[in-house]
C-alpha positions as a Markdown table, in Angstrom:
| # | Residue | x | y | z |
|---|---|---|---|---|
| 1 | Unk | -1.2 | 20.4 | -11.6 |
| 2 | Unk | -0.6 | 19.6 | -7.8 |
| 3 | Unk | 2.1 | 16.6 | -7.6 |
| 4 | Unk | 1.9 | 14.7 | -4.4 |
| 5 | Unk | 4.0 | 13.4 | -1.8 |
| 6 | Unk | 3.3 | 11.1 | 0.5 |
| 7 | Unk | 5.5 | 11.0 | 3.8 |
| 8 | Unk | 5.5 | 7.8 | 5.9 |
| 9 | Unk | 6.3 | 7.5 | 9.8 |
| 10 | Unk | 6.9 | 4.7 | 11.5 |
| 11 | Unk | 6.6 | 4.0 | 15.1 |
| 12 | Unk | 10.1 | 3.9 | 15.9 |
| 13 | Unk | 10.4 | 7.5 | 14.2 |
| 14 | Unk | 7.3 | 9.0 | 15.5 |
| 15 | Unk | 8.1 | 8.1 | 19.3 |
| 16 | Unk | 11.9 | 7.9 | 20.7 |
| 17 | Unk | 12.0 | 4.0 | 22.4 |
| 18 | Unk | 8.3 | 4.0 | 22.1 |
| 19 | Unk | 7.6 | 6.9 | 25.1 |
| 20 | Unk | 8.0 | 10.0 | 24.4 |
| 21 | Unk | 6.7 | 11.3 | 21.6 |
| 22 | Unk | 9.1 | 13.2 | 18.4 |
| 23 | Unk | 8.7 | 16.6 | 18.6 |
| 24 | Unk | 11.9 | 17.7 | 16.8 |
| 25 | Unk | 10.8 | 15.6 | 14.3 |
| 26 | Unk | 7.7 | 16.8 | 13.6 |
| 27 | Unk | 8.7 | 20.5 | 14.1 |
| 28 | Unk | 11.4 | 19.9 | 11.6 |
| 29 | Unk | 8.7 | 18.3 | 9.2 |
| 30 | Unk | 6.3 | 21.4 | 9.6 |
| 31 | Unk | 9.3 | 23.7 | 8.6 |
| 32 | Unk | 10.1 | 21.6 | 5.8 |
| 33 | Unk | 6.2 | 21.5 | 4.6 |
| 34 | Unk | 6.2 | 25.1 | 4.9 |
| 35 | Unk | 9.3 | 25.5 | 2.9 |
| 36 | Unk | 8.0 | 23.4 | 0.2 |
| 37 | Unk | 5.1 | 25.7 | -0.4 |
| 38 | Unk | 6.9 | 28.5 | -0.6 |
| 39 | Unk | 9.2 | 26.9 | -3.1 |
| 40 | Unk | 7.0 | 24.4 | -4.8 |
| 41 | Unk | 3.6 | 25.2 | -4.3 |
| 42 | Unk | 2.2 | 22.9 | -6.4 |
| 43 | Unk | 3.8 | 19.9 | -4.3 |
| 44 | Unk | 1.3 | 18.6 | -1.9 |
| 45 | Unk | 2.1 | 16.3 | 1.2 |
| 46 | Unk | -0.2 | 13.6 | 2.9 |
| 47 | Unk | 1.6 | 12.3 | 5.8 |
| 48 | Unk | 0.7 | 8.2 | 6.9 |
| 49 | Unk | 1.8 | 7.9 | 10.3 |
| 50 | Unk | 1.9 | 5.4 | 13.1 |
| 51 | Unk | 2.2 | 5.9 | 16.5 |
| 52 | Unk | -1.6 | 6.0 | 18.0 |
| 53 | Unk | -1.0 | 2.5 | 20.3 |
| 54 | Unk | 2.3 | 4.0 | 21.2 |
| 55 | Unk | 0.1 | 7.3 | 22.7 |
| 56 | Unk | -2.3 | 5.2 | 24.0 |
| 57 | Unk | -0.2 | 2.8 | 26.1 |
| 58 | Unk | 1.3 | 5.4 | 27.6 |
| 59 | Unk | -1.7 | 7.7 | 28.2 |
| 60 | Unk | -3.3 | 4.3 | 30.0 |
| 61 | Unk | -0.1 | 3.9 | 31.8 |
| 62 | Unk | 0.6 | 0.6 | 31.0 |
| 63 | Unk | 4.1 | -0.9 | 30.4 |
| 64 | Unk | 4.2 | -2.5 | 27.3 |
| 65 | Unk | 2.7 | -2.9 | 24.2 |
| 66 | Unk | -0.3 | -5.4 | 24.5 |
| 67 | Unk | -0.3 | -8.1 | 22.5 |
| 68 | Unk | -4.1 | -9.0 | 22.2 |
| 69 | Unk | -6.7 | -6.9 | 19.9 |
| 70 | Unk | -9.1 | -6.0 | 22.0 |
| 71 | Unk | -6.4 | -4.1 | 24.0 |
| 72 | Unk | -4.9 | -2.7 | 21.2 |
| 73 | Unk | -7.9 | -1.3 | 19.6 |
| 74 | Unk | -8.4 | 0.2 | 23.1 |
| 75 | Unk | -5.0 | 1.8 | 23.2 |
| 76 | Unk | -5.8 | 2.7 | 19.2 |
| 77 | Unk | -8.7 | 4.8 | 20.3 |
| 78 | Unk | -7.2 | 6.5 | 23.0 |
| 79 | Unk | -3.5 | 7.1 | 21.4 |
| 80 | Unk | -5.2 | 8.1 | 17.8 |
| 81 | Unk | -6.9 | 11.7 | 20.0 |
| 82 | Unk | -3.3 | 12.4 | 21.4 |
| 83 | Unk | -1.7 | 11.5 | 18.3 |
| 84 | Unk | -3.7 | 13.6 | 15.8 |
| 85 | Unk | -3.6 | 16.7 | 18.6 |
| 86 | Unk | 0.3 | 16.9 | 19.1 |
| 87 | Unk | -0.2 | 16.8 | 15.1 |
| 88 | Unk | -1.9 | 19.8 | 15.4 |
| 89 | Unk | -0.5 | 21.8 | 18.3 |
| 90 | Unk | 2.7 | 21.7 | 16.4 |
| 91 | Unk | 1.5 | 22.3 | 13.2 |
| 92 | Unk | -1.0 | 25.1 | 13.6 |
| 93 | Unk | 1.8 | 27.0 | 15.2 |
| 94 | Unk | 3.4 | 27.1 | 11.5 |
| 95 | Unk | -0.2 | 28.4 | 10.2 |
| 96 | Unk | -0.6 | 24.2 | 8.7 |
| 97 | Unk | -4.2 | 22.9 | 8.7 |
| 98 | Unk | -4.4 | 19.4 | 9.5 |
| 99 | Unk | -7.4 | 16.4 | 8.7 |
| 100 | Unk | -7.4 | 13.2 | 10.4 |
| 101 | Unk | -8.1 | 10.4 | 7.6 |
| 102 | Unk | -8.7 | 6.3 | 9.1 |
| 103 | Unk | -8.5 | 3.5 | 6.9 |
| 104 | Unk | -9.6 | 0.0 | 6.6 |
| 105 | Unk | -9.1 | -2.3 | 4.3 |
| 106 | Unk | -12.8 | -2.3 | 3.4 |
| 107 | Unk | -12.9 | 1.0 | 2.3 |
| 108 | Unk | -10.0 | 0.3 | 0.0 |
| 109 | Unk | -11.6 | -3.0 | -1.6 |
| 110 | Unk | -15.1 | -1.8 | -2.2 |
| 111 | Unk | -14.5 | 0.3 | -5.2 |
| 112 | Unk | -17.3 | 3.3 | -4.7 |
| 113 | Unk | -15.8 | 3.2 | -1.0 |
| 114 | Unk | -12.1 | 3.6 | -2.5 |
| 115 | Unk | -13.2 | 6.5 | -5.2 |
| 116 | Unk | -14.8 | 8.3 | -2.1 |
| 117 | Unk | -11.3 | 7.6 | -0.4 |
| 118 | Unk | -9.4 | 9.3 | -3.4 |
| 119 | Unk | -12.3 | 12.2 | -3.5 |
| 120 | Unk | -11.6 | 13.4 | 0.3 |
| 121 | Unk | -8.4 | 12.7 | 0.2 |
| 122 | Unk | -7.6 | 15.0 | -2.7 |
| 123 | Unk | -10.5 | 17.7 | -1.2 |
| 124 | Unk | -8.5 | 18.4 | 1.6 |
| 125 | Unk | -5.0 | 18.4 | -0.8 |
| 126 | Unk | -7.2 | 21.1 | -2.6 |
| 127 | Unk | -7.8 | 23.1 | 0.6 |
| 128 | Unk | -4.2 | 23.3 | 1.0 |
| 129 | Unk | -4.8 | 21.0 | 4.3 |
| 130 | Unk | -2.5 | 18.3 | 5.1 |
| 131 | Unk | -3.8 | 14.4 | 5.6 |
| 132 | Unk | -2.5 | 12.9 | 8.6 |
| 133 | Unk | -3.5 | 9.1 | 7.4 |
| 134 | Unk | -3.5 | 6.0 | 9.7 |
| 135 | Unk | -5.2 | 2.9 | 9.5 |
| 136 | Unk | -8.5 | 2.7 | 11.8 |
| 137 | Unk | -7.4 | 0.3 | 14.7 |
| 138 | Unk | -10.4 | 0.7 | 16.5 |
| 139 | Unk | -12.8 | -0.9 | 14.2 |
| 140 | Unk | -9.9 | -2.9 | 12.2 |
| 141 | Unk | -10.5 | -6.6 | 12.6 |
| 142 | Unk | -7.6 | -9.3 | 12.1 |
| 143 | Unk | -9.4 | -9.9 | 8.7 |
| 144 | Unk | -10.1 | -6.8 | 7.2 |
| 145 | Unk | -6.1 | -5.1 | 8.9 |
| 146 | Unk | -3.4 | -4.2 | 7.7 |
| 147 | Unk | -0.8 | -6.3 | 8.1 |
| 148 | Unk | 1.1 | -2.4 | 8.7 |
| 149 | Unk | 1.2 | 1.4 | 7.7 |
| 150 | Unk | 4.1 | 0.6 | 5.5 |
| 151 | Unk | 1.2 | -1.1 | 3.6 |
| 152 | Unk | -1.3 | 1.1 | 3.5 |
| 153 | Unk | 1.0 | 3.8 | 2.1 |
| 154 | Unk | 1.8 | 2.1 | -0.6 |
| 155 | Unk | -2.0 | 1.8 | -1.1 |
| 156 | Unk | -2.6 | 5.5 | -0.6 |
| 157 | Unk | 0.2 | 6.3 | -3.1 |
| 158 | Unk | -1.6 | 4.2 | -5.8 |
| 159 | Unk | -4.7 | 6.4 | -4.7 |
| 160 | Unk | -4.3 | 9.4 | -5.3 |
| 161 | Unk | -1.1 | 8.9 | -7.9 |
| 162 | Unk | 1.7 | 10.1 | -5.6 |
| 163 | Unk | 4.3 | 11.4 | -7.9 |
| 164 | Unk | 6.9 | 10.2 | -4.8 |
| 165 | Unk | 6.7 | 7.9 | -1.4 |
| 166 | Unk | 9.1 | 8.8 | 1.5 |
| 167 | Unk | 9.1 | 6.1 | 4.0 |
| 168 | Unk | 11.3 | 7.5 | 6.9 |
| 169 | Unk | 13.5 | 5.1 | 8.9 |
| 170 | Unk | 16.3 | 5.6 | 12.2 |
| 171 | Unk | 18.9 | 3.8 | 9.4 |
| 172 | Unk | 20.8 | 5.8 | 6.7 |
| 173 | Unk | 18.7 | 3.7 | 4.1 |
| 174 | Unk | 18.2 | 0.5 | 2.8 |
| 175 | Unk | 21.3 | -1.9 | 3.8 |
| 176 | Unk | 22.3 | -5.4 | 1.3 |
| 177 | Unk | 22.7 | -7.1 | 4.8 |
| 178 | Unk | 21.7 | -5.8 | 8.6 |
| 179 | Unk | 23.3 | -3.4 | 9.6 |
| 180 | Unk | 22.7 | -4.2 | 12.7 |
| 181 | Unk | 24.9 | -7.2 | 12.5 |
| 182 | Unk | 27.3 | -6.7 | 9.8 |
| 183 | Unk | 30.0 | -4.0 | 9.4 |
| 184 | Unk | 30.2 | -4.9 | 6.0 |
| 185 | Unk | 26.7 | -3.9 | 5.0 |
| 186 | Unk | 26.2 | -1.7 | 2.2 |
| 187 | Unk | 24.2 | 1.2 | 1.5 |
| 188 | Unk | 21.9 | 0.3 | -2.0 |
| 189 | Unk | 22.1 | 3.8 | -3.0 |
| 190 | Unk | 19.4 | 2.8 | -6.2 |
| 191 | Unk | 17.7 | 0.1 | -7.3 |
| 192 | Unk | 14.6 | -0.6 | -9.7 |
| 193 | Unk | 11.6 | -1.7 | -8.0 |
| 194 | Unk | 11.6 | -5.5 | -10.0 |
| 195 | Unk | 15.7 | -6.0 | -9.4 |
| 196 | Unk | 15.9 | -9.7 | -7.6 |
| 197 | Unk | 18.5 | -8.2 | -5.3 |
| 198 | Unk | 15.3 | -7.0 | -2.9 |
| 199 | Unk | 14.1 | -10.2 | -2.3 |
| 200 | Unk | 17.0 | -11.8 | -0.4 |
| 201 | Unk | 18.0 | -8.3 | 2.0 |
| 202 | Unk | 17.8 | -9.1 | 5.2 |
| 203 | Unk | 14.6 | -7.8 | 7.0 |
| 204 | Unk | 15.3 | -9.3 | 10.9 |
| 205 | Unk | 15.4 | -5.9 | 12.2 |
| 206 | Unk | 12.3 | -4.4 | 13.3 |
| 207 | Unk | 10.6 | -1.8 | 15.9 |
| 208 | Unk | 8.9 | -3.4 | 18.8 |
| 209 | Unk | 6.1 | -1.0 | 18.6 |
| 210 | Unk | 5.7 | -1.3 | 14.4 |
| 211 | Unk | 4.2 | -3.8 | 13.1 |
| 212 | Unk | 6.6 | -4.8 | 10.4 |
| 213 | Unk | 10.4 | -4.5 | 9.6 |
| 214 | Unk | 12.6 | -3.6 | 6.8 |
| 215 | Unk | 10.5 | -6.4 | 4.6 |
| 216 | Unk | 7.6 | -4.6 | 4.9 |
| 217 | Unk | 9.1 | -1.1 | 3.7 |
| 218 | Unk | 10.5 | -2.7 | 0.8 |
| 219 | Unk | 7.0 | -4.9 | -0.4 |
| 220 | Unk | 5.6 | -1.2 | 0.3 |
| 221 | Unk | 7.5 | 0.0 | -2.4 |
| 222 | Unk | 7.2 | -2.4 | -5.2 |
| 223 | Unk | 3.4 | -1.8 | -4.7 |
| 224 | Unk | 3.8 | 1.8 | -4.7 |
| 225 | Unk | 6.4 | 1.6 | -7.6 |
| 226 | Unk | 4.2 | -1.0 | -10.0 |
| 227 | Unk | 1.5 | 2.7 | -9.5 |
| 228 | Unk | 4.8 | 4.7 | -11.3 |
| 229 | Unk | 5.7 | 5.9 | -7.8 |
| 230 | Unk | 9.3 | 7.1 | -7.0 |
| 231 | Unk | 10.4 | 5.6 | -3.6 |
| 232 | Unk | 12.6 | 7.1 | -0.9 |
| 233 | Unk | 14.4 | 4.9 | 2.1 |
| 234 | Unk | 15.9 | 7.5 | 4.0 |
| 235 | Unk | 17.0 | 8.7 | 7.8 |
| 236 | Unk | 15.1 | 10.8 | 10.1 |
| 237 | Unk | 18.1 | 12.2 | 10.5 |
| 238 | Unk | 18.2 | 13.6 | 7.2 |
| 239 | Unk | 18.6 | 17.1 | 7.2 |
| 240 | Unk | 16.3 | 19.2 | 4.6 |
| 241 | Unk | 15.1 | 15.8 | 3.0 |
| 242 | Unk | 12.1 | 17.1 | 1.2 |
| 243 | Unk | 14.2 | 20.2 | -0.2 |
| 244 | Unk | 16.7 | 17.2 | -1.6 |
| 245 | Unk | 14.3 | 14.7 | -2.7 |
| 246 | Unk | 13.0 | 17.5 | -4.8 |
| 247 | Unk | 16.1 | 18.7 | -6.2 |
| 248 | Unk | 16.9 | 14.7 | -7.1 |
| 249 | Unk | 20.3 | 15.1 | -5.1 |
| 250 | Unk | 21.4 | 11.5 | -3.8 |
| 251 | Unk | 19.8 | 10.8 | -0.4 |
| 252 | Unk | 19.4 | 7.0 | 1.4 |
| 253 | Unk | 18.0 | 4.5 | -1.2 |
| 254 | Unk | 16.0 | 5.3 | -4.1 |
| 255 | Unk | 13.4 | 2.9 | -5.6 |
| 256 | Unk | 12.8 | 3.3 | -9.2 |
| 257 | Unk | 9.4 | 2.7 | -10.4 |
| 258 | Unk | 8.1 | 0.9 | -13.4 |
| 259 | Unk | 7.9 | 2.6 | -16.0 |
| 260 | Unk | 4.7 | 1.6 | -18.1 |
| 261 | Unk | 1.8 | 3.5 | -16.3 |
| 262 | Unk | -1.3 | 1.2 | -16.4 |
| 263 | Unk | -4.7 | 2.3 | -15.3 |
| 264 | Unk | -5.9 | 3.8 | -11.8 |
| 265 | Unk | -8.6 | 0.9 | -12.1 |
| 266 | Unk | -6.1 | -1.9 | -12.5 |
| 267 | Unk | -3.7 | -0.7 | -10.0 |
| 268 | Unk | -6.6 | -0.8 | -7.6 |
| 269 | Unk | -7.4 | -4.4 | -9.0 |
| 270 | Unk | -3.5 | -5.4 | -8.6 |
| 271 | Unk | -3.4 | -4.5 | -5.3 |
| 272 | Unk | -6.8 | -5.9 | -4.0 |
| 273 | Unk | -6.0 | -7.9 | -1.1 |
| 274 | Unk | -7.5 | -11.5 | 0.0 |
| 275 | Unk | -8.9 | -13.4 | -3.2 |
| 276 | Unk | -11.8 | -15.4 | -2.4 |
| 277 | Unk | -10.7 | -18.0 | -5.2 |
| 278 | Unk | -8.8 | -19.1 | -7.9 |
| 279 | Unk | -8.3 | -20.2 | -11.8 |
| 280 | Unk | -5.9 | -22.9 | -13.0 |
| 281 | Unk | -5.9 | -22.2 | -17.1 |
| 282 | Unk | -4.3 | -23.9 | -20.2 |
| 283 | Unk | -1.7 | -22.5 | -22.2 |
| 284 | Unk | -3.5 | -21.1 | -24.8 |
| 285 | Unk | -5.2 | -19.1 | -21.9 |
| 286 | Unk | -1.9 | -18.2 | -20.7 |
| 287 | Unk | -1.4 | -16.8 | -24.4 |
| 288 | Unk | -4.5 | -14.9 | -24.6 |
| 289 | Unk | -4.3 | -13.0 | -21.2 |
| 290 | Unk | -0.8 | -12.3 | -21.3 |
| 291 | Unk | -0.2 | -11.6 | -25.2 |
| 292 | Unk | -2.4 | -11.0 | -26.5 |
| 293 | Unk | -4.2 | -9.0 | -23.2 |
| 294 | Unk | -7.9 | -10.4 | -23.9 |
| 295 | Unk | -10.5 | -11.4 | -21.0 |
| 296 | Unk | -10.7 | -14.9 | -20.0 |
| 297 | Unk | -13.1 | -17.1 | -21.9 |
| 298 | Unk | -14.2 | -20.7 | -19.8 |
| 299 | Unk | -13.2 | -22.5 | -22.5 |
| 300 | Unk | -9.4 | -22.0 | -21.0 |
| 301 | Unk | -10.1 | -22.7 | -17.3 |
| 302 | Unk | -9.2 | -26.3 | -16.4 |
| 303 | Unk | -9.5 | -26.0 | -12.2 |
| 304 | Unk | -12.1 | -23.9 | -10.2 |
| 305 | Unk | -10.4 | -23.6 | -6.4 |
| 306 | Unk | -12.5 | -21.5 | -3.7 |
| 307 | Unk | -15.7 | -20.4 | -3.1 |
| 308 | Unk | -16.9 | -17.2 | -4.4 |
| 309 | Unk | -19.7 | -15.1 | -5.9 |
| 310 | Unk | -19.7 | -13.2 | -8.6 |
| 311 | Unk | -17.8 | -9.6 | -8.4 |
| 312 | Unk | -15.2 | -11.5 | -6.1 |
| 313 | Unk | -11.1 | -11.0 | -7.0 |
| 314 | Unk | -9.3 | -14.3 | -8.3 |
| 315 | Unk | -6.0 | -15.3 | -8.8 |
| 316 | Unk | -5.3 | -16.8 | -12.5 |
| 317 | Unk | -2.8 | -19.3 | -12.4 |
| 318 | Unk | -0.5 | -21.3 | -14.9 |
| 319 | Unk | -0.8 | -25.6 | -14.4 |
| 320 | Unk | 2.7 | -24.8 | -13.1 |
| 321 | Unk | 1.2 | -22.9 | -10.0 |
| 322 | Unk | 2.9 | -19.4 | -11.7 |
| 323 | Unk | 0.5 | -16.4 | -10.8 |
| 324 | Unk | -0.2 | -14.7 | -13.9 |
| 325 | Unk | -3.0 | -12.4 | -13.3 |
| 326 | Unk | -5.8 | -11.7 | -11.1 |
| 327 | Unk | -9.5 | -10.2 | -11.9 |
| 328 | Unk | -12.9 | -10.0 | -10.8 |
| 329 | Unk | -14.9 | -13.0 | -12.1 |
| 330 | Unk | -18.5 | -13.0 | -13.8 |
| 331 | Unk | -19.7 | -16.2 | -12.2 |
| 332 | Unk | -19.8 | -17.5 | -8.8 |
| 333 | Unk | -17.8 | -20.6 | -8.2 |
| 334 | Unk | -21.1 | -23.2 | -8.7 |
| 335 | Unk | -21.2 | -22.0 | -12.2 |
| 336 | Unk | -18.0 | -21.5 | -12.8 |
| 337 | Unk | -17.0 | -25.5 | -12.3 |
| 338 | Unk | -20.4 | -26.0 | -14.5 |
| 339 | Unk | -19.2 | -23.6 | -17.6 |
| 340 | Unk | -15.6 | -24.4 | -17.0 |
| 341 | Unk | -13.4 | -26.0 | -20.1 |
| 342 | Unk | -16.6 | -24.8 | -22.3 |
| 343 | Unk | -16.5 | -23.1 | -25.5 |
| 344 | Unk | -19.3 | -20.7 | -25.6 |
| 345 | Unk | -21.6 | -22.7 | -28.0 |
| 346 | Unk | -20.8 | -25.8 | -26.0 |
| 347 | Unk | -22.6 | -23.6 | -23.0 |
| 348 | Unk | -25.4 | -22.7 | -25.3 |
| 349 | Unk | -26.0 | -26.4 | -26.1 |
| 350 | Unk | -26.1 | -27.6 | -22.2 |
| 351 | Unk | -27.5 | -24.6 | -20.9 |
| 352 | Unk | -29.8 | -22.7 | -23.2 |
| 353 | Unk | -28.2 | -19.9 | -22.6 |
| 354 | Unk | -24.9 | -18.3 | -21.6 |
| 355 | Unk | -24.8 | -15.3 | -18.8 |
| 356 | Unk | -21.1 | -13.8 | -20.0 |
| 357 | Unk | -19.1 | -14.8 | -22.7 |
| 358 | Unk | -15.7 | -14.6 | -20.7 |
| 359 | Unk | -15.4 | -15.8 | -17.1 |
| 360 | Unk | -13.1 | -12.3 | -16.5 |
| 361 | Unk | -13.4 | -9.6 | -18.6 |
| 362 | Unk | -10.1 | -8.0 | -19.9 |
| 363 | Unk | -11.1 | -4.9 | -18.4 |
| 364 | Unk | -11.6 | -6.3 | -14.7 |
| 365 | Unk | -8.7 | -8.1 | -15.2 |
| 366 | Unk | -4.7 | -7.7 | -14.8 |
| 367 | Unk | -1.5 | -8.7 | -15.7 |
| 368 | Unk | 0.8 | -8.9 | -12.9 |
| 369 | Unk | 4.6 | -8.7 | -14.2 |
| 370 | Unk | 6.9 | -11.7 | -14.1 |
């Protein structure tokens, strides 16, 4: 049975000061993958790599990273070719085959496309090819683009059920305070994914080339950990980090995953972006969903918010505004407003028929952690 390691490399690691491609790091990474195949042939590596825009900016002769979307897309179009060529040029010398995989939220939001993406990546791994994954910035608009490649990498962890997720940064690991500001900052060696401390960590430092900062990396680890992936935030300067992690040696920061495994379908539901609406429910519906793991019925819905169609993602909230679940709705917002608060008997009496007994079926509903 193959085990999958996802390695996420940010712009501040793949390029040095946003200018020169970090050949030494990629050469070292290639050597580690070669060594891994000798020691643990059942392990497969997937790389999620930033750096296309930085490469494009350099190739186009621009002095700095542009801020408007059309120029960013142009830089990505030019730079993605350069980025994958650099990986291929270095890895081919080590007899490592690579493939380019470009994704947008659209592929991971549509269930059919999601499963097709999974199948394609798994086929590449079966062929002993290393997928190099990046966001398809060339076609991504503001509505569908990932906030950062950390988020993309986390979703890929869930997509292919990765065992380990390694985020490479230019710090030793995750600190309780910003180490660039405070000398007293302490390295967090191990922490559980749901520890409240993760939400309190200072995330003010980030690369000028990347979209995210340390906060996006924490959020990515939380997403991946909910799918039972063990996460690591480590330094780019750490030697033989893959072998050390495989052998469970202390390294950087380890974020321990959720122990209770949920189905891959519910992982997908949990991480779907951009919900289309909300249901405010009563206490009876809350108990039925959270404690009894039942479907959401129209009678338990107090308020319908937003405009949506059948099949859209809906957030389920309590009367206090707390989100407790999310799922794919069986009714449009227009119909949901007509049947909210009604029992099945009342719906049949009023409308003569009922399309679905539940407004969200339990198989299309995922309960969120407290």
